[in-house]
C-alpha positions as CSV (number, residue, x, y, z in Angstrom):
1,M,0.0,0.0,0.0
2,V,2.8,2.4,0.9
3,S,4.7,1.6,-2.3
4,T,1.5,2.3,-4.4
5,A,1.2,5.7,-2.7
6,I,4.8,6.5,-3.3
7,A,4.5,5.5,-7.0
8,F,1.3,7.7,-7.3
9,I,3.1,10.7,-5.7
10,R,6.1,10.2,-8.1
11,A,3.7,10.0,-11.1
12,I,2.0,13.2,-10.1
13,S,5.2,15.0,-9.5
14,A,6.5,14.0,-12.9
15,L,3.5,15.7,-14.6
16,P,4.1,19.2,-15.8
17,M,2.3,21.8,-13.7
18,T,1.2,25.2,-15.1
19,R,0.6,28.4,-13.3
20,N,-1.0,31.1,-15.5
21,I,0.6,34.6,-15.0
22,Y,-1.1,36.6,-17.7
23,T,-3.6,36.0,-20.5
24,G,-3.9,38.7,-23.1
25,K,-5.3,39.2,-26.7
26,V,-2.2,37.8,-28.3
27,I,-0.2,35.8,-25.8
28,T,-0.5,33.8,-22.6
29,L,2.3,33.7,-20.1
30,N,2.6,30.7,-17.9
31,V,5.2,29.3,-15.5
32,D,5.5,25.6,-16.3
33,T,7.1,23.2,-13.7
34,V,8.6,20.5,-15.9
35,Q,11.0,17.6,-15.6
36,L,13.7,17.8,-18.2
37,P,15.1,14.7,-20.0
38,N,18.1,14.8,-17.6
39,G,15.8,14.4,-14.7
40,V,16.1,17.9,-13.3
41,T,12.9,19.7,-12.4
42,V,12.7,23.4,-13.3
43,D,10.3,26.3,-13.6
44,L,10.1,27.7,-17.1
45,E,8.4,30.9,-18.2
46,T,6.6,30.0,-21.4
47,I,4.7,32.3,-23.8
48,R,1.8,30.5,-25.5
49,H,0.8,31.9,-28.9
50,P,-1.8,30.6,-31.4
51,G,0.6,30.8,-34.3
52,A,0.8,33.0,-37.3
53,A,1.2,33.1,-41.1
54,A,3.4,35.3,-43.2
55,V,3.7,35.8,-46.9
56,V,6.3,36.9,-49.4
57,P,4.3,38.5,-52.3
58,V,6.3,38.1,-55.6
59,K,5.2,40.0,-58.7
60,A,5.6,38.6,-62.2
61,D,8.8,40.6,-62.7
62,G,10.3,39.2,-59.5
63,T,9.7,42.3,-57.5
64,V,8.8,41.6,-53.8
65,V,6.2,43.5,-51.9
66,L,7.1,44.4,-48.4
67,I,5.7,46.6,-45.7
68,R,7.5,49.2,-43.6
69,Q,5.5,49.0,-40.4
70,F,5.7,50.8,-37.1
71,R,6.5,48.4,-34.3
72,H,6.6,49.8,-30.8
73,A,8.6,46.9,-29.4
74,A,11.3,47.4,-32.1
75,G,11.4,51.2,-31.4
76,G,10.1,52.4,-34.7
77,F,9.5,51.4,-38.3
78,I,10.9,48.1,-39.7
79,Y,10.7,46.2,-43.0
80,E,8.5,43.1,-42.9
81,I,6.6,40.7,-45.0
82,P,2.8,40.8,-44.4
83,A,1.9,38.6,-41.5
84,G,-0.7,38.1,-38.8
85,K,-1.9,35.9,-36.0
86,L,-4.0,32.8,-36.8
87,A,-7.7,33.3,-35.8
88,L,-9.3,30.4,-33.9
89,G,-9.7,27.5,-36.2
90,E,-8.1,29.3,-39.2
91,E,-5.8,27.4,-41.5
92,P,-2.4,29.1,-42.0
93,I,-2.9,29.5,-45.8
94,Q,-6.2,31.3,-45.1
95,C,-4.4,33.6,-42.7
96,A,-1.7,34.3,-45.2
97,A,-4.3,35.2,-47.9
98,R,-6.2,37.4,-45.4
99,E,-3.1,39.3,-44.3
100,L,-1.9,39.8,-47.8
101,E,-5.1,41.5,-48.8
102,E,-5.6,43.4,-45.5
103,E,-2.0,44.8,-45.3
104,V,-0.9,45.1,-48.9
105,G,-4.2,45.2,-50.8
106,C,-3.3,42.2,-53.0
107,R,-4.7,38.8,-53.7
108,A,-2.7,35.8,-55.0
109,S,-3.7,32.9,-57.2
110,T,-0.9,30.7,-55.8
111,F,0.5,30.2,-52.3
112,E,3.5,27.9,-51.7
113,L,4.6,27.0,-48.2
114,L,8.3,27.9,-47.8
115,S,8.8,27.0,-44.1
116,S,7.2,26.8,-40.7
117,I,9.5,28.2,-38.1
118,F,9.7,28.6,-34.3
119,T,10.1,32.3,-33.5
120,A,11.8,31.9,-30.1
121,P,11.7,28.3,-28.9
122,G,13.6,29.1,-25.7
123,F,10.5,30.6,-24.2
124,A,7.7,30.7,-26.8
125,D,5.7,28.1,-28.7
126,E,4.8,30.4,-31.6
127,V,5.1,28.9,-35.1
128,I,5.0,31.1,-38.2
129,H,4.0,29.5,-41.5
130,I,5.8,31.4,-44.3
131,Y,4.4,31.3,-47.8
132,R,5.4,32.7,-51.2
133,A,2.4,34.3,-53.1
134,T,2.4,34.7,-56.8
135,G,-0.2,35.6,-59.4
136,L,-0.9,38.9,-57.6
137,T,-4.0,40.9,-58.4
138,K,-5.4,44.0,-56.9
139,G,-7.5,43.6,-53.8
140,R,-8.7,45.9,-51.0
141,Q,-6.3,47.1,-48.3
142,Q,-8.1,47.1,-44.9
143,L,-5.6,48.0,-42.1
144,D,-6.5,47.4,-38.5
145,R,-6.5,50.5,-36.3
146,D,-3.2,49.6,-34.8
147,E,-1.4,49.1,-38.1
148,V,0.7,52.0,-39.3
149,L,2.5,51.0,-42.5
150,D,3.7,51.8,-46.0
151,V,3.7,49.3,-48.9
152,I,7.2,49.1,-50.4
153,E,8.1,47.2,-53.6
154,M,11.7,46.3,-54.5
155,P,13.6,43.8,-56.6
156,L,14.4,40.7,-54.7
157,P,18.2,41.2,-54.9
158,E,17.8,44.7,-53.3
159,A,15.8,43.1,-50.5
160,I,18.7,40.5,-50.0
161,T,21.2,43.4,-49.9
162,K,19.0,45.1,-47.2
163,I,19.3,41.9,-45.1
164,E,23.1,41.9,-45.6
165,D,23.5,45.5,-44.6
166,G,21.2,45.2,-41.5
167,T,18.3,47.3,-42.8
168,I,16.0,44.3,-42.8
169,R,16.2,42.7,-39.3
170,D,12.9,41.0,-38.8
171,A,13.4,37.2,-38.6
172,K,10.4,36.0,-40.4
173,T,11.1,38.4,-43.2
174,I,14.7,37.3,-43.5
175,V,13.7,33.6,-43.6
176,G,11.0,34.3,-46.2
177,L,13.1,36.5,-48.5
178,Q,16.1,34.2,-48.3
179,A,13.9,31.1,-49.1
180,V,12.4,32.9,-52.1
181,Y,15.9,34.0,-53.2
182,I,17.4,30.4,-52.9
183,K,14.5,28.9,-54.9
184,A,14.9,31.5,-57.6
185,Q,18.7,30.7,-57.8
186,R,17.9,27.0,-58.3
187,R,15.6,27.6,-61.3
């Protein structure tokens, strides 16, 4: 009987425990008590995020469409590819199409998944699904009230140069542009 109780206590203590610290519109912050593969038990601050989709719009002539968006956390305007948070039950490709039209005012006939990346796996579970969009046609831009941005078009090689010189610093944008560039070099 005592050994059964001890086994039960050990089983319970091996289970991850979560203490919610904050729940907002975009993220949830928890402290998770977990046992690591090496047997050590630690408290980890973990940001939970529903995920996102991003899109590299590529025009027929190879020009890419970016946005220069105000980001308070980054201290000003930064270059980005259009992106947004997944709505509840929304598929990533639907989110990419929605964000392309809302932020840039374009629709695309074709979406190709380039990569699905963790943004900061040391403390967050957010995954961004990055697409290339081609067959662009005019849609209707519908910015959210907290979106302050300009639409910028440039040749893909110029965007790659802006990565190299540090002008483009956003991780999802770097991954997306480089993936499109690599695929273009292979054709």
